[in-house]
C-alpha positions in Angstrom: 0.0 0.0 0.0 1.2 3.5 -0.8 2.2 5.7 2.2 -0.3 8.3 3.2 0.0 11.9 2.4 0.9 14.2 5.2 -2.6 15.7 5.7 -4.0 12.2 6.2 -1.3 11.2 8.5 -1.9 14.4 10.5 -5.6 13.7 10.8 -5.2 10.1 11.9 -2.4 11.0 14.4 -4.5 13.8 15.8 -7.4 11.4 16.3 -5.0 9.1 18.3 -3.8 12.0 20.4 -7.4 13.1 21.2 -8.7 9.5 22.0 -5.6 8.1 23.7 -6.9 7.5 27.2 -5.9 4.5 29.3 -2.2 4.7 29.5 0.5 3.2 27.2 -1.4 -0.1 26.8 -4.6 1.6 25.6 -2.7 4.1 23.4 -0.6 1.4 21.7 -3.7 -0.7 21.1 -5.4 2.4 19.5 -2.3 3.0 17.3 -2.5 -0.6 16.2 -6.1 -0.3 15.3 -5.6 2.8 13.3 -2.2 2.2 11.6 -2.4 -1.6 11.2 -6.1 -2.7 11.1 -7.9 0.3 9.7 -5.4 1.9 7.4 -3.0 -0.9 6.7 0.0 1.4 6.6 2.2 -0.9 8.7 1.8 -4.7 9.0 1.5 -6.3 12.4 5.0 -7.9 12.2 6.7 -4.5 11.7 4.5 -2.8 14.3 5.6 -5.3 16.9 9.2 -4.9 15.9 8.9 -1.1 16.2 7.3 -1.5 19.7 10.1 -3.8 20.8 12.7 -1.2 19.8 10.9 1.7 21.5 10.8 -0.3 24.7 14.6 -0.3 24.6 14.7 3.5 24.7 14.4 6.0 27.6 11.3 8.1 27.6 7.7 7.6 26.7 7.5 4.4 24.6 4.0 5.1 23.2 5.0 8.6 21.9 8.2 7.1 20.5 6.2 4.4 18.7 4.0 7.0 17.1 7.1 8.9 16.0 8.7 5.7 14.7 5.6 4.9 12.6 5.5 8.4 11.3 9.1 8.2 10.3 8.6 4.8 8.6 5.7 6.2 6.6 6.9 9.7 5.6 10.4 10.2 6.9 11.3 13.1 9.2 8.1 15.1 8.4 5.9 12.1 9.2 7.8 11.6 12.5 7.2 15.2 13.6 3.5 15.0 12.7 2.8 11.7 14.4 5.0 12.3 17.4 3.7 15.8 18.3 0.0 15.1 17.4 0.2 12.2 19.9 1.3 14.7 22.6 -0.3 18.1 22.0 -4.0 17.5 22.5 -3.4 16.1 26.0 -0.8 18.8 26.7 -3.3 21.6 26.1 -5.8 19.8 28.5 -3.1 19.4 31.2 -2.1 23.1 30.8 -5.7 24.2 31.3 -6.2 21.9 34.3 -2.9 23.0 35.8 -4.0 26.6 35.6 -7.4 25.8 37.2 -5.6 23.9 39.9 -3.1 26.7 40.7 -6.0 29.2 41.1 -8.6 27.0 42.8 -6.6 24.1 44.3 -6.7 25.5 47.9 -10.5 25.7 48.1 -12.0 23.2 50.6 -14.3 21.6 48.0 -11.4 21.1 45.6 -9.2 19.7 48.4 -12.0 17.2 49.4 -12.4 16.0 45.8 -8.6 15.5 45.4 -8.5 13.5 48.6 -10.7 11.0 46.8 -8.6 11.3 43.6 -5.5 10.5 45.7 -7.0 7.1 46.6 -7.5 6.4 42.8 -3.9 7.4 42.2 -2.6 4.9 44.8 -4.8 2.2 43.2 -3.4 3.1 39.8 0.2 2.7 41.0 -0.6 -0.6 42.6 -2.2 -1.8 39.4 1.0 -0.7 37.5 3.0 -2.7 40.0 0.9 -5.8 39.4 1.1 -5.4 35.6 4.9 -4.9 35.5 5.4 -7.7 38.0 3.6 -10.2 35.7 5.9 -9.1 32.8 9.2 -8.7 34.7 9.4 -11.6 37.2 10.1 -14.4 34.8 13.2 -15.7 36.6 14.6 -15.7 40.1 17.3 -13.3 39.0 14.7 -10.8 37.8 13.0 -11.1 41.3 16.3 -10.4 43.1 17.0 -7.4 40.9 13.6 -6.0 41.6 14.0 -6.6 45.4 17.5 -5.0 45.3 16.2 -2.0 43.4 13.4 -1.5 46.0 15.8 -1.8 48.9 18.4 0.6 47.7 15.7 3.1 46.7 14.4 2.9 50.3 17.8 4.1 51.3 17.6 7.0 48.8 19.9 5.6 46.1 19.8 7.9 43.0 17.1 6.7 40.6 19.2 7.1 37.4 22.0 5.1 39.0 19.7 2.2 39.7 18.4 2.1 36.1 21.9 2.4 34.6 23.3 -0.3 36.9 20.5 -2.7 36.0 21.1 -2.1 32.3 24.8 -2.8 32.7 24.2 -6.0 34.7 21.6 -7.2 32.1 24.0 -6.6 29.2 26.9 -8.4 30.9 25.5 -11.4 32.7 23.9 -12.4 30.2 20.3 -12.0 31.5 17.7 -14.6 30.7 14.3 -13.2 29.8 12.3 -16.2 31.1 12.9 -19.5 32.8 15.0 -21.9 30.9 16.1 -19.3 28.4 19.7 -18.5 27.8 21.4 -15.3 26.7 20.5 -15.6 23.0 17.0 -14.2 23.4 15.3 -11.7 21.2 15.6 -8.0 22.1 11.8 -7.7 22.3 10.0 -7.5 25.5 8.8 -10.8 27.0 5.1 -9.9 26.4 5.6 -8.6 22.8 4.3 -11.0 20.2 6.6 -12.8 17.8 7.3 -11.2 14.5 9.1 -12.0 11.2 11.1 -9.4 9.3 9.3 -7.7 6.4 10.7 -6.6 3.1 9.8 -2.9 3.5 12.8 -0.7 2.9 13.8 2.1 5.3 12.5 5.5 4.3 15.8 7.2 4.8 19.5 6.1 4.9 21.3 6.1 8.2 23.3 9.2 7.3 20.2 11.2 6.5 18.5 10.1 9.7 21.6 10.8 11.8 21.7 14.3 10.4 18.1 14.9 11.6 19.0 13.4 15.0 21.8 15.9 15.3 19.5 18.7 14.3 17.0 17.7 16.9 19.7 17.4 19.5 20.6 21.1 18.8 16.9 22.1 18.9 16.4 20.2 22.2 19.3 21.9 23.9 18.9 25.4 22.5 16.1 26.7 24.8 18.0 25.6 28.0 21.2 27.2 26.6 19.4 30.5 25.9 17.9 30.5 29.4 21.3 29.9 30.9 22.9 32.7 28.9 20.2 35.2 29.6 18.8 34.4 33.0 21.6 32.3 34.5 21.9 28.7 35.6 20.2 29.3 38.9 16.9 30.4 37.3 14.0 28.1 37.8 13.5 27.7 34.0 17.0 26.4 33.6 16.5 24.0 36.6 13.3 22.7 35.0 15.1 22.2 31.7 18.0 20.3 33.3 15.9 18.0 35.5 13.6 17.0 32.7 16.4 16.6 30.2 18.2 14.2 32.6 15.0 12.3 33.1 14.5 12.0 29.4 17.8 10.2 29.1 17.4 7.7 32.0 13.7 7.1 32.3 13.1 3.5 31.3 9.9 1.7 32.1 7.4 4.5 31.7 6.1 7.4 33.8 5.6 5.4 37.0 9.3 4.6 37.1 10.3 8.2 37.5 7.6 9.7 39.7 9.1 9.0 43.1 12.4 10.5 41.9 10.7 13.5 40.3 8.6 14.1 43.3 11.6 14.1 45.6 13.4 16.5 43.3 10.5 18.9 42.8 9.6 19.0 46.5 13.3 19.6 47.5 13.5 22.5 45.1 10.3 24.0 46.5 8.3 23.8 43.3 5.3 22.0 44.9 4.4 19.7 47.7 4.1 15.9 47.7 0.3 16.2 48.0 0.2 18.6 45.0 2.3 16.1 43.0 -0.2 13.3 43.7 -3.0 15.7 42.6 -1.1 16.4 39.4 -0.8 12.7 38.7 -4.5 12.5 39.1 -5.0 15.3 36.6 -2.7 13.7 34.1 -4.6 10.3 34.4 -7.8 12.0 33.3 -6.4 13.4 30.0 -5.6 11.8 26.7 -1.9 11.3 25.8 0.9 9.9 27.9 0.9 10.0 31.6 4.3 11.6 31.4 2.4 14.8 30.8 2.5 15.2 34.6 5.9 16.7 33.9 4.1 19.7 32.3 2.1 20.1 35.5 5.3 20.1 37.6 6.9 22.7 35.2 3.8 24.9 35.5 3.8 24.7 39.3 7.5 25.4 39.5 7.0 28.6 37.5 3.8 29.5 39.4 5.5 29.2 42.8 8.3 31.4 41.6 6.6 34.2 39.8 3.0 33.6 38.8 1.4 33.3 35.4 4.1 34.2 32.9 6.8 32.0 34.4 4.2 29.2 35.0 3.4 29.1 31.3 7.1 29.2 30.4 7.9 26.4 32.9 5.1 24.2 31.5 6.5 24.8 27.9 10.1 24.0 29.0 9.1 20.9 30.8 7.0 19.7 27.8 9.9 20.4 25.4 12.6 18.8 27.4 10.4 15.7 28.0 9.5 15.0 24.4 12.1 16.6 22.1 14.7 14.0 23.1 12.4 11.2 21.8 12.9 12.5 18.2 16.7 12.3 18.7 16.4 8.7 19.8 14.1 7.7 16.9 16.1 9.5 14.2 19.4 8.1 15.5 18.2 4.6 16.3 15.4 3.7 13.8 17.8 2.9 10.9 19.7 0.4 13.1 16.6 -1.0 14.9 16.5 -4.2 12.9 20.1 -5.0 13.9 18.9 -5.4 17.5 16.4 -8.1 16.6 18.7 -10.9 18.0 21.1 -8.8 20.0 21.7 -10.6 23.3 23.1 -7.7 25.2 20.2 -5.4 24.2 17.7 -8.1 25.2 19.5 -8.6 28.6 19.6 -4.9 29.3 15.9 -4.5 28.6 15.0 -7.5 30.8 17.1 -6.2 33.7 15.7 -2.7 33.4 12.2 -4.1 33.4 13.0 -6.0 36.6 14.5 -3.0 38.3 11.5 -0.9 37.3 9.3 -3.3 39.3 11.3 -2.3 42.4 11.1 1.4 41.4 7.3 1.2 41.2 7.1 -0.7 44.5 9.0 2.2 46.1 6.6 4.6 44.4 3.5 2.7 45.7 4.9 2.9 49.3 5.8 6.6 48.9 2.5 7.7 47.5 0.4 5.6 49.9 2.4 7.0 52.9 1.8 10.6 51.8 -1.8 10.2 50.4 -3.4 8.0 53.0 -1.5 8.8 56.2 -1.2 12.2 58.0 2.3 11.5 59.3 5.4 9.6 58.3 8.0 7.9 60.4 11.7 8.6 59.6 14.1 5.7 60.5 17.4 7.0 59.3 17.2 7.5 55.5 14.0 5.3 55.4 10.6 6.9 55.4 7.6 4.8 56.4 3.9 5.6 57.1 2.8 6.1 60.7 0.0 3.6 60.9 -1.6 5.4 63.8 -2.2 8.4 61.5 -4.1 6.6 58.8 -7.1 8.3 57.3 -9.2 5.1 57.5 -11.9 6.2 54.9 -9.1 6.9 52.4 -7.4 3.6 53.1 -10.7 1.8 52.5 -11.5 3.8 49.3 -8.0 3.0 48.0 -8.5 -0.7 48.6 -11.9 -0.6 46.9 -10.4 1.3 43.9 -7.5 -1.1 43.6 -9.9 -4.1 43.5 -12.1 -2.3 41.0 -9.1 -1.8 38.7 -7.3 -5.1 39.0 -10.3 -7.5 39.5 -13.1 -5.9 37.7 -11.1 -3.8 35.0 -13.0 -0.7 35.9 -13.1 2.3 33.5 -10.3 4.7 34.6 -12.2 7.9 34.1 -15.3 6.6 35.8 -13.1 5.4 38.7 -11.4 8.7 39.2 -14.8 10.5 39.1 -16.3 8.1 41.6 -13.3 8.6 44.0 -13.6 12.4 43.7 -17.3 12.2 44.6 -16.5 9.9 47.5 -14.1 12.6 48.7 -16.8 15.2 48.6 -19.2 12.9 50.4 -16.6 12.3 53.1 -16.2 16.1 53.6 -20.0 16.5 54.0 -20.2 13.9 56.7 -17.1 15.2 58.5 -14.6 12.4 57.9 
């Protein structure tokens, strides 16, 4: 089939960006339905191979998959259209919600509603823990890596160091993907379906694509450099740019893998509180597009706390840019060589070890969010922070348990669940809980 023209690709990509609720799984399924089933622009085998490659990259894999498909169909222009249209609809919604939250977030009614939403957020993190656990714990070695990651993070080990260490271990051991499997495994994720290579030729040569990667690297780093030159490296905009640029380079395993580290950094810098971060995650969960759009909320609140509206909008834009611009670098640089990774043992081992470590990261996140959302006080035992069980808000603990069961056991609709939890928070306020 002939590749689509740019206007058709724009229209279909915008549709995915507007309808992409439900996290990466739902968004990838929607892309498959549009690009593979409805339009037939990419066959299933190649789509699965693209997904496997994107899971090897840092950053939001669903947005990178959209970018990769666009690149495959129409080169660099298609990549920009598909990649940005996946992000921008949700980004505008998150920006609007961030502004409303900044203005009205301290009103009692809003606080009560977000108390309920916090319970839904805890349930979502636990659901993510279960899902990743099913995929990651295929061997005893994977389990030990997950446990080790959880323990060292309890003692405040740097998140990027944990991920990089896991990747190096997986590349060198070699790391088996599942029981009884040696080091010669495919580079695709354990739950990605089998594929066979197709005969489609690459839309661009490696040299041409590398040139675009270098261009995007310059574009990515130009705004932070201009801020550093004009406002200084201590300015909040530069700090936002540096933090999210670093996270874009080390964030394997999706948004949940970075949230505890991001929350600690943002709170330490005085941009927002832990409670506000949990609220922001709830906002991001209700919008289309990737959950990583919570970064935009953090950038907005960083600017808002520093100097109000103007800097808030600039902070949101900088966070958005430094989160997603690097994805174009990775795709332009890596897509031409993606097929070479099909049977690369070291790449497969690195991915499997990272996936196992991410389980430990999400377990730490679940403990962190539950402690701050459901308990009024925390106990500090040296570097380890645990919830003070005597300070539990019992109605919130019960609501979080019900929400978790609704998600995991009954596959409840995400938006309906968040709305129900918000209403429960309002009801709790009315009866004085």
